[in-house]
N, C-alpha and C positions, 0 to 999 in steps of 0.2 A: 125213754120216749118211744113211742110207737111210730114207725115209718108210715107216712100217709101217701107218699108219692115218690117214685123212683125216677131219677134223671141224672145222667152222667154229665158233669160240667167240669171244665178244666180248673184245677186249683192254682194254676200258674199265675204269677203277677202279670199285669197288663198295663199298657199305655192306652189311655182313653183317646179316642179320636176327637172328642169335643165334650165339653160340659154344656148341657142343653137345659135352659131354663124355660119352662112352658107351663101353661095352665093345666089343671087336672080335669078340665071339662071333657067328658067322654066323647062329645061330638067331634073333637078334633084329633083324637088319639090315633086313629087309623091313618089319616092324612099325614100327621107328623111322623109316624113310624115309616111310612112309605117314602116320604121326603128324605128322611135321614138315610135310608138305604140307598136311594138314588144318588145322594151326595157322598156315598161310601163312608158314612158314619156308622160303622158296624159295632163299635164298642163305645157307646155314649155313656157318660155319667149323667143320668137324668136327674134333674132337680124339678120336681113336679109339685107345684103349689097353686092355690087359688090365685088367679090373676097373672101368673107367670111374671113377665118383665115389669108389671106394675109394682111389684114388691121392691124394685129398685128405683123406678122412675117417680112414683108417688106413693110410698109406703104409708100404711096407717100409723106406723110408729117406728122408732129407731130399731127396736128389737127385730121387726120384720126384715128391714134392710140389712141389718148386721148378720142375721141368721143366713140370709142368702149369700152375702159376701163370704161368710165363713165356709159355706158349702162349695163355692167356687174355689176358694183358697185350698181347701182340702183336696179337691179334684186335681188341682195343679200340683200340689205337694205329693200326694199319694200315687197319682197316675200320670204325671208328667203331661197333663193336658195342654195341647198347643193352641186351642181355640175355644171360644165360647159362642154359642148360638143363643140369642135372646129372641123370644117369641111372645107375641100377643095375638089375640084373635077377635074376630067380629062377634058381636052380641055377647060379650063377656059380662057376666053378672056383676063382677067386682067393679065394673065401670057404670053399672046401671043398665047394661044391655044396649041394644041398638036404640031403644026408646029414649035413652039419655041424650041422644044426638038427633032427636026428632025424626027418627027413621031415615035420616040422611046418611047414606053409606059413604059419600065423599067426605062429609064432615067427620064421621067416625074414623075413616082411614087417615085423615090429616091429623087427628088427635093422637092416634096410635103411632103415627110417624114421629111426632114430637116426643112422645113417651119413650119410644124405642131409642131415639137419639139421646135422650137424657140418661137412660139406663146404660147405653153403650159407653157414654163418656165416663160414667162412674166406674165401670169395669176397666176401661183403659187407664184411668187415673190410678186405680188401685193395683192393677196387674198389667203393666205396660208390656210385659213379655208375651202376652197372648194376642191372637187375632180375634176380633169381635165381628160377628155378622148378626144382622137383625132381620126378622121376618114377621110378616103379618099374615095370619091364617084366616081365610074366609071360607065360606061353604062352596066356593067355586075354585079354590086353588090357594097356593102359598106365594106371597109376594115378597121380594127382597126390598127391605126398607132402606132407601138411600137418602142422602141429604136433600136431594131435589126430586122427590117423587118415588114411586114404587114400580117395580118391574116384576111381572109374574115369572116365577121360577119353577113351579110345579102345578 
C-alpha cells in the first residue's frame, strides 16, 4: 500500500467517554462535535447513521434496531463505555423534515421528545449499567430532552 496521509495516533487501548448515536446530517456535525467537547466527551465512540436515535425509537425494521444495539454493546464491551448519548435533530429527513410537522417547531420538538424517551428506555432495558442522556439538536442549539420538557444545554 502507498501511504496517503501521515498522522501519529496512539495505539494504546482506551476507555470511551460515551457512545454517541446521532444522525449523519452534515448540518449538525459541527454543533455535535463542539457540544461533546464542552461536555468533556473527548473519546466518543460515534455511531453515526441516518436518523440517529430514530433507529431505536421507530426503526424501519428489526435489523436497523438490532444493528444499533450491537454497536452500543460493542462500545461497552470493548471500550468500557459508561454512558450513552442519544441524539435527534430538527428538520431530519428520516422523519420527513420539519414539513412533516406542518412547520410547527413545538410539535416537532414534542415528537422528538417522545422518540428520545422511547430510545432511552430501550437502551436502559438492554444495558442497565450505563447512564443514558438524550439531546435534541436544532439550528439554534442543543437541548437536553427530559421527561417533562427540554432545556437548552449548548
